[in-house]
DRENLOSE-697147 format. One line per field, with one value per residue (C-alpha): residue number from 0; y, z, x. Coordinates in nm, 4 decimals. Layout:
BEGIN
num = (NUM; ...)
y = (Y; ...)
z = (Z; ...)
x = (X; ...)
This chain:
BEGIN
num = (0; 1; 2; 3; 4; 5; 6; 7; 8; 9; 10; 11; 12; 13; 14; 15; 16; 17; 18; 19; 20; 21; 22; 23; 24; 25; 26; 27; 28; 29; 30; 31; 32; 33; 34; 35; 36; 37; 38; 39; 40; 41; 42; 43; 44; 45; 46; 47; 48; 49; 50; 51; 52; 53; 54; 55; 56; 57; 58; 59; 60; 61; 62; 63; 64; 65; 66; 67; 68; 69; 70; 71; 72; 73; 74; 75; 76; 77; 78; 79; 80; 81; 82; 83; 84; 85; 86; 87; 88; 89; 90; 91; 92; 93; 94; 95; 96; 97; 98; 99; 100; 101; 102; 103; 104; 105; 106; 107; 108; 109; 110; 111; 112; 113; 114; 115; 116; 117; 118; 119; 120; 121; 122; 123; 124; 125; 126; 127; 128; 129; 130; 131; 132; 133; 134; 135; 136; 137; 138; 139; 140; 141; 142; 143; 144; 145; 146; 147; 148; 149; 150; 151; 152; 153; 154; 155; 156; 157; 158; 159; 160; 161; 162; 163; 164; 165; 166; 167; 168; 169; 170; 171; 172; 173; 174; 175; 176; 177; 178; 179; 180; 181; 182; 183; 184; 185; 186; 187; 188; 189; 190; 191; 192; 193; 194; 195; 196; 197; 198; 199; 200; 201; 202; 203; 204; 205; 206; 207; 208; 209; 210; 211; 212; 213; 214; 215; 216; 217; 218; 219; 220; 221; 222; 223; 224; 225; 226; 227; 228; 229; 230; 231; 232; 233; 234; 235; 236; 237; 238; 239; 240)
y = (-9.4136; -9.4968; -9.6237; -9.3976; -9.4864; -9.4530; -9.1198; -9.1309; -9.3967; -9.3876; -9.5958; -9.6467; -9.8993; -9.6984; -9.3898; -9.3137; -9.0737; -8.8532; -8.4909; -8.3016; -7.9116; -7.7152; -7.3858; -7.1635; -6.8416; -6.9019; -7.1161; -7.3245; -7.6495; -7.9210; -8.0441; -8.4107; -8.4244; -8.8118; -9.0149; -9.2657; -9.5587; -9.5222; -9.8051; -9.7620; -9.7993; -9.4420; -9.2269; -8.8963; -8.6384; -8.5369; -8.3594; -8.4036; -8.1737; -8.2093; -8.0121; -8.1911; -8.3770; -8.7224; -8.6477; -8.7876; -8.5999; -8.5357; -8.5659; -8.2269; -8.3811; -8.4141; -8.1644; -8.3533; -8.6550; -8.8594; -8.7382; -8.8573; -8.7377; -8.3845; -8.1505; -7.7995; -7.5318; -7.1848; -6.9037; -6.6455; -6.3932; -6.6492; -6.7681; -7.1181; -7.3477; -7.7249; -7.9707; -8.2487; -8.5331; -8.5172; -8.8659; -8.7644; -8.8640; -8.9507; -8.8116; -8.4433; -8.2445; -7.9532; -7.6355; -7.5192; -7.1858; -7.1999; -6.9463; -7.1570; -7.4992; -7.6350; -7.4282; -7.3825; -7.0314; -7.0117; -7.2535; -7.5093; -7.4804; -7.7743; -7.7614; -8.0843; -8.3969; -8.6936; -8.5848; -8.7345; -9.0800; -9.1431; -9.0389; -9.3143; -9.6117; -9.7952; -9.6147; -9.2168; -9.1041; -8.7597; -8.7437; -8.7147; -8.3280; -8.1502; -7.7616; -7.5767; -7.2470; -7.1177; -6.7392; -6.6625; -6.9489; -7.2161; -7.5790; -7.8291; -8.1881; -8.4895; -8.8524; -9.0277; -9.3647; -9.6460; -9.6450; -10.0190; -10.0611; -10.0048; -9.7144; -9.5093; -9.1687; -8.8255; -8.4993; -8.1392; -7.8168; -7.4426; -7.1288; -6.7828; -6.8546; -7.0969; -7.1720; -7.1875; -7.2063; -7.4775; -7.5537; -7.9326; -7.9597; -8.1022; -8.3276; -8.5225; -8.7762; -8.6273; -8.9705; -9.2991; -9.6826; -9.7728; -9.8959; -10.1247; -9.8690; -9.9503; -9.7002; -9.4077; -9.1756; -9.0160; -8.8154; -8.5011; -8.2799; -8.1679; -7.9402; -8.0321; -7.7992; -7.7326; -7.6001; -7.8714; -8.0461; -8.4312; -8.5955; -8.8658; -9.1150; -9.4969; -9.7542; -10.0794; -10.3825; -10.5439; -10.5175; -10.7004; -10.5232; -10.4753; -10.2908; -10.4275; -10.0955; -9.9332; -9.5831; -9.4055; -9.0751; -8.9119; -8.5506; -8.2960; -7.9843; -7.6696; -7.6038; -7.2339; -7.2522; -7.3470; -7.7077; -7.9772; -8.2656; -8.5726; -8.8728; -9.2135; -9.5106; -9.8621; -9.9597; -10.2782; -10.3842; -10.4873; -10.6650; -10.5404; -10.7476)
z = (-5.3377; -5.7145; -5.8250; -6.1461; -6.3960; -6.3022; -6.3527; -6.3506; -6.4142; -6.4196; -6.6201; -6.3301; -6.1872; -5.8961; -5.7981; -5.4466; -5.1639; -5.4297; -5.3447; -5.5613; -5.5801; -5.7740; -5.8691; -5.8324; -5.7953; -6.0941; -6.4061; -6.2924; -6.3681; -6.1233; -6.0180; -5.8887; -5.6593; -5.6115; -5.4784; -5.7162; -5.6659; -5.8778; -6.0389; -5.8049; -5.5198; -5.4260; -5.4145; -5.5694; -5.5752; -5.9335; -6.0438; -6.2968; -6.4529; -6.5800; -6.6742; -6.4262; -6.1219; -6.2760; -6.5138; -6.7175; -6.5341; -6.7540; -6.5778; -6.5922; -6.4114; -6.1046; -5.8160; -5.5006; -5.4999; -5.1849; -5.0842; -5.0265; -4.9415; -5.1238; -5.0097; -5.1711; -4.9404; -5.0811; -4.8080; -4.8080; -4.9795; -5.2951; -5.1811; -5.2451; -5.0346; -5.0841; -4.7838; -4.8166; -4.6419; -4.7334; -4.6541; -4.6857; -4.3363; -4.1816; -4.2090; -4.1680; -4.3168; -4.5125; -4.6493; -4.9932; -5.1284; -5.5026; -5.7510; -5.9372; -5.8833; -6.1056; -6.0050; -5.6774; -5.5301; -5.2849; -5.0677; -4.8514; -4.4705; -4.2407; -4.0219; -3.8060; -3.7511; -3.5144; -3.1819; -2.9232; -2.8168; -3.0102; -3.3329; -3.2686; -3.1462; -3.4909; -3.6426; -3.6176; -3.8560; -3.9215; -4.2545; -4.4653; -4.3739; -4.4135; -4.3651; -4.2146; -4.1366; -3.8632; -3.7229; -3.8783; -3.7230; -3.9220; -3.8109; -3.9787; -3.9101; -3.9776; -3.9139; -3.6631; -3.6197; -3.8895; -4.1398; -4.1469; -3.7610; -3.5460; -3.3468; -3.6429; -3.5572; -3.6356; -3.4527; -3.5301; -3.4827; -3.5013; -3.5934; -3.6793; -4.0591; -4.3142; -4.2567; -3.8825; -3.6246; -3.5464; -3.1862; -3.1531; -2.9654; -2.6297; -2.6587; -2.9555; -3.0991; -3.1563; -3.3493; -3.2176; -3.1435; -2.9406; -2.9218; -3.2157; -3.4076; -3.5303; -3.6984; -3.7892; -4.0298; -4.3392; -4.3833; -4.5708; -4.4334; -4.6592; -4.5947; -4.6604; -4.8301; -4.4855; -4.3679; -4.1361; -4.1622; -4.2194; -4.2018; -4.4559; -4.3453; -4.3427; -4.0568; -4.0018; -4.0365; -3.7071; -3.5023; -3.7483; -3.9225; -4.2941; -4.5511; -4.4878; -4.4779; -4.5508; -4.6106; -4.3209; -4.2748; -3.9566; -3.8134; -3.7437; -3.5371; -3.3369; -2.9908; -2.8356; -2.7591; -3.1059; -3.0441; -3.3286; -3.1951; -3.4068; -3.3896; -3.4935; -3.5200; -3.6114; -3.9633; -4.1346; -4.3982; -4.7338; -4.9909; -5.3344; -5.5625)
x = (-2.1274; -2.0945; -1.7549; -1.6263; -1.3460; -0.9841; -0.8854; -0.5021; -0.2471; 0.1463; 0.3778; 0.6005; 0.3256; 0.1955; 0.0371; -0.1023; -0.1974; -0.3913; -0.4599; -0.6778; -0.6969; -0.9695; -0.8064; -1.1166; -0.9431; -0.7019; -0.7698; -1.0423; -0.8622; -0.8040; -0.4634; -0.3954; -0.0673; 0.0543; 0.3212; 0.4786; 0.7031; 0.9998; 1.1916; 1.4884; 1.2412; 1.2469; 0.9442; 0.8711; 0.5658; 0.4385; 0.1396; -0.1082; -0.4068; -0.7432; -1.0582; -1.2884; -1.2527; -1.3136; -0.9964; -0.8525; -0.5463; -0.2391; 0.0807; 0.2980; 0.5982; 0.7832; 0.7805; 0.9590; 1.2092; 1.2250; 0.9187; 0.5375; 0.1977; 0.1551; -0.1287; -0.2019; -0.3483; -0.4655; -0.4844; -0.7707; -0.5164; -0.4592; -0.1153; -0.0414; 0.1471; 0.2367; 0.2920; 0.4557; 0.6712; 1.0548; 1.2025; 1.5550; 1.7178; 1.3507; 0.9967; 0.9679; 0.6739; 0.7672; 0.5824; 0.6867; 0.5449; 0.4307; 0.4053; 0.1150; -0.0262; 0.2928; 0.5615; 0.7460; 0.8584; 1.1507; 1.2877; 1.0827; 1.0627; 1.0658; 0.7536; 0.6906; 0.9011; 0.8392; 0.9320; 0.6932; 0.5809; 0.2567; 0.4203; 0.7076; 0.5191; 0.5943; 0.8768; 0.9482; 0.6561; 0.4839; 0.2978; -0.0221; -0.0332; -0.3448; -0.3959; -0.7196; -0.7584; -1.0052; -1.0308; -0.7027; -0.5166; -0.3533; -0.4001; -0.1684; -0.3121; -0.0677; -0.0763; 0.1906; 0.3251; 0.3522; 0.0471; 0.0514; -0.0082; -0.3004; -0.1256; -0.1586; -0.3221; -0.3915; -0.2917; -0.2100; -0.0198; -0.1356; 0.0639; 0.0167; 0.1725; 0.1126; 0.4951; 0.4899; 0.6461; 0.3700; 0.3211; 0.2004; -0.1259; -0.0945; -0.3849; -0.2355; -0.3507; -0.6996; -0.7633; -0.6483; -0.6951; -0.9934; -1.3554; -1.2666; -1.1066; -0.7473; -0.5001; -0.7164; -0.5114; -0.4023; -0.7327; -0.8525; -1.1227; -1.4237; -1.7189; -2.0532; -2.3115; -2.4775; -2.1056; -2.0260; -1.6860; -1.6117; -1.2899; -1.2475; -0.9668; -0.8757; -0.8833; -0.7259; -0.9303; -0.7623; -0.4560; -0.2318; 0.0422; -0.0413; -0.2214; -0.5684; -0.7355; -1.0760; -1.2116; -1.4250; -1.5921; -1.6794; -1.7728; -1.4977; -1.5602; -1.3696; -1.4741; -1.4999; -1.1458; -1.0342; -0.9471; -1.0028; -1.2368; -1.2979; -1.5303; -1.4102; -1.6550; -1.5938; -1.6842; -1.7040; -1.4613; -1.6725; -1.4250; -1.4452; -1.6612)
């Protein structure tokens, strides 16, 4: 891996939880969805645009207030949906139809909120949405529990429509602490040149509460029944030079 220059910065002092969408079926541009810390202590989601994946990305404004963790998904028919976490009154994931990568269309629908024990081990949290489509079925993956703790984990829910209703998988969480792994979560899924799927995610470096995290990559696959499986392996944290 080779470190590249910074592609986007925000005058408000922080931009995090990035998600980049390449609009292959549209204008060919790259859209960066990010969360930013506002001066008043709140969070909001913005979007920036570039001609290439390395930027520089030019800010195009705000998409949602009191919100974090945006992810743009394009369905087979070209329809766009922005999944994000609405923080108003507690964590809940919403699906927002989009007319184009910059423009909302209609109202957002709540699709996931914390309801089961593993999502509530350190605060009631469902965040970090990521959508996969497999054999006509929609798989909304997400992370639960507090991101700064060792019990952070990954689960998913399925639906026949990109806006739900979604049913949580009975085997959740599919990634969790164990065998030297702590707090695996807030991931994305990428397809390798050979078609295999890989989950890129972070782990905590220990059981301690905090933000000592590092990046990891491991296989993800579907079984014959359509269930998602992942492998998590203990990585070693290498401090930045």
